[in-house]
N, C-alpha and C positions, 0 to 999 in steps of 0.2 A: 286628373289635371295636374300640370306641373308649372309652378311659378319659380323663377330664378331671381334671387336678390343679389345684386352686385354693388360694389362701392367704387366711387371715383378715386378715392385716396387709398394709399396702401394701408393706412391705419386710421381708426377713429372716424370712419365715414358714418357709422350708425347702423350698420347692417343688422347686427343682432337685435337691437331695440326694435327696428322696423319688422324684422322677421317674427319676433315674439309677439309684437302687437297684432300683426296680421293673422297669425295662427289663433290667437286668443279671440279676435273678432270673428273669425270664421267659425270657430267652435261654439261661440255664443249664439250663432245663427243656426246651429244644428248641423253644420257641415263637418263631416268626418275628415279633419285636417291634422297633419303632423308637420313639424318643422325639423329640418335636417341640416347638420353641419358636417358635410362629408370629410373635410380635412380641417383639423384644428391644431393649434399649438398654444401652450400656456406656460407661464414662467413660475418656477418653483419659489422664487424670491418675491416677485411683485404680486403673485397670485397664490400665496402660500395656502390659502383656504382650499385650493384644488388638491393639494397634497393630502390634507386632512379628509377631504371628501372622497378621495380615492381609497384611503384606508377604510372609510365608513361603508362605501358602496362596493368594495372588493373589485374594483375595475378602475383603470386610469381614465380620468374624466376631467375636462376643462370647464372653466366657468361659463363660457358661451354655450357649450353643449348642455350644461345643467340648466341654464335659463330656458333654452328651447324645449328641453324635456319637460320642465315644469309647465311651460306655456301650452304644451301639447297634452296636458293632463295625464302625463306618464302612461300613455296607452301602449307604448312600446318600451322595451328595455333601453336604457340610456345609451348603451354601446351600439345599438342598432341605428339610433339617430345621430351617431358620431362614429362612423366606421374606422377612421384613421386619425389617431391622436398622438401628439408628441409633447413631452414635458421637457422644457429647456432649463438649464441652470447657468447662472453667471459664473465665470471663472473667478478664482481668487487672484486679485491683482498683485498681491505680494508674491505669489508663486510664479505667475506668468511674466511679470514685468508689465509696465504700462503699454508699451508698443504692441506686444503680442496680445495683451488683453483687448485692446481696441480692435485688432484684427479678428479676434474670436467673436466678439459681440456683433460684428457686422454680418456674420453668417449663421443662420438659424441652425443648420446641421452641425456646425462646430460646437454648438451649445446643447445639442440633443443628448439627454441622459436616459430617458425612458420613452418607450413608444408602445402603441397597441394597434393591431389591425384585427378588425372583426370581419369574418367571412360568413357567407350563408351557403349551406349545402343541404339540399332537399328540405327547405323551409326550417332548417335548424341552424342556429347561430353558434359560432365558436370564436372566442377571442384569444389571441396570443399576445403576450407581453414580451418586450425586449429591453435589455439594459446595455448601455454603452459605458463600461467601467472606466475607460480612459478619460471620458468626460467627467465622470464623478470624481476621479482623482484630482482634477484640476479645480474643483469648486472649493468653497470654504468648508472647514471641518464640521460645523454643525449641519450644513446641508448634506454633506457626504454621509454623515452618520444616519440621518433621517431617511434619505433616499435609498441608501443601502438596505435599510429595514423594509422600505416599501417594495423594492425590487424582489426581495426574498418573499415578502407577503404575497406578491402577485405572481410568484414563481416565474419570474422573467428569465428569458434565455439570454445569455451573454453574446453580444455581437460587436462588430467593429462599425465605425461610422460608414465605411464603404458598403457594408451589408445593409445598413439602414437606407442609404441612398438607393440601392437596388430594390428594396422593399417599397420605397416611396414610388419609384418609377413604375413598378408592376402593380401598385395598389389600385389603379384606375379601374381595371377589370373587375376586381372584387367589390369596389364601391358601386359600380354600375349594377352589379347583381343585387346588392342590397336595395338600391333605388328602384330597380324593377320590381322587387318584392313589395316595397312600400306602395308603389304606384298601382299594383294589382289589388292591394288590400284596402287602400284608403282613397277617399274621394278627391282629396287635395293634398299634394305634397309641395311644401315650400322649402326650397333649397337655398341656404346661405353660402355664397362663395367665400373665398379667402383672399385677404389683401385686396389688390385691384385686379385680380384675375377675371377675365371676361367670361370664362367658361371653365368651371372647376373639374368637370368630368364629361365624358363623351355623351352620356344620356341627356345632359343639360342642353345640348344642341337642339333638342326637340321641345324646349320649354314653350308653353302656350303664351306666357307673358314674361317679360323681363322688367324688373324694377331697379332702377339705379338710384342710390341714395348718396347724398352729400350732407354735411352738417346744415340742417335747416331746409333741405329741399328733397323732393322725390320725383322721379320721372318714370312714367310707365311706357313701355315699348311693346310693339307687336313681336311675338316670338318668331313669326315667320320672317319678318324683315331683319330682325337681329341675327337670325341664322344665316341669311344671305350674306350679310357683311362678314360674319365669322368665317364662312366658307371661302370668301374671297381672299382671306388671309391664310387659310389653313395649309395650303400647299407650301407656303414659305415658312410659316411659324408653328404649324401644328395647332395645339391648344395653348401655346405660350403667348397669348394675346392679352393685352391689358384693356380695361374698359375705356380709357381715353381714346385709344385707337379706334374703337368700335362706335362709340356714341356720337363722336363728331360727324359721323356719316349718316346719322339717323335723326328722324323727327319724332319726338315723343307723342303718344296719344294724349297724355295728361302730364301737366307739370303742376305741382302743388307745394305750398309751404308746409313745413312740419313744425308743430308747436313745441317749444322747449318744455322739458319735464324735469321734476326733481328726481334725484337718484333712487328714491324709494318707490317711484311709479314709472320707471323707464319703459316697462313692458306693457303698460296699460293702454288699451286703444283709446283714441280720441276721434273727434268728428272727421278729421282728414284721413284717418286710417279706414274708416267706413267707406269713404269716397274712393280711396285707392282700391280697396277690395272690390267694390262694385264694378269699377272699370276692369280690374284684372280678371274677374270672373265672367265678364261679358265678352266671351270669345265667339266670333261668328265665322 
């Protein structure tokens, strides 16, 4: 079974907290469930812990992916639950000047310094790391020094930003292969989308349930109805569809409030999580 988690907002909808809570609730019931973040990005400055964690785990890994891996009881390698990952770095405003600085931070790929793509071949996984040295040269000296060490540690291949864009465009097929493997192996796969993307990868078109999250609210939709709306857009936009475009045309099966949580228990299930999971699993 496949459940897709999407956010109404580009940032801070609460997708990761909901995804982690749902997978923990499912596993507490004895369901063989895993949570996946197919596409992820994290910031070497604002999320510096991810840099240290990447050294520790010997693989580039983001904070959201780490939370989902822990919530899934570490039953799969972390890179399998996070097939495509990008580490971004802020530029040095003194080097770039303020105008160019602002242009750079508006574009994720302009800030991409390291990346990883994990592929599956005959049930064996292989991760490849990449480094964009032009980006590293424009960041601050301390970050440049640390991330150069990390790139060497991960044996990253040097590429240009244009190469990373091409890898990103072609990553969908590899991500789908990983998801197919997980769906064959596990009873329940919960996929967290990125930003406000309505469908992060082709295989998610076949989600049994789709759950939209906003701060304080969750909406559960029929996967069949969600797919119909997506397909009505697909000829024009492919998969470049946002959740606001889709959900305004759908009626949810369930709408529920989400309880605020302190930071030390964001991923812990509460009563409403149990109710959401009950509805999500009840597919007829």
